[in-house]
Phi, psi and omega in degrees: 000144182269152179282140177292141180264137179248126179295145182291326178239129178292144179271111180245126179295138180286141180281331182281122177267151175292151177300134181089351180266124182289152176293148184273333184240062178265149177265112183269157177301329178294320179292321177296316179298320179297316179294323178295317180294313181295321177296321178296318178295317178296318178296319177300316181294321179293315181295315180294327176294317178295318178297319179297319179294317180293321179291320181293328183286342183278000000 
């Protein structure tokens, strides 16, 4: 079996972007809208599930 090799210098992505190069991890309005919609659907499902359990228990 071979020994694992460890690089002498860790590879760290540079924070400084070249001019004209877009940031890679930006939060776009489309992504925020998607999370709001998915969160709303999830909240709706949790609330309706709780209401169903409470109605069934009575």
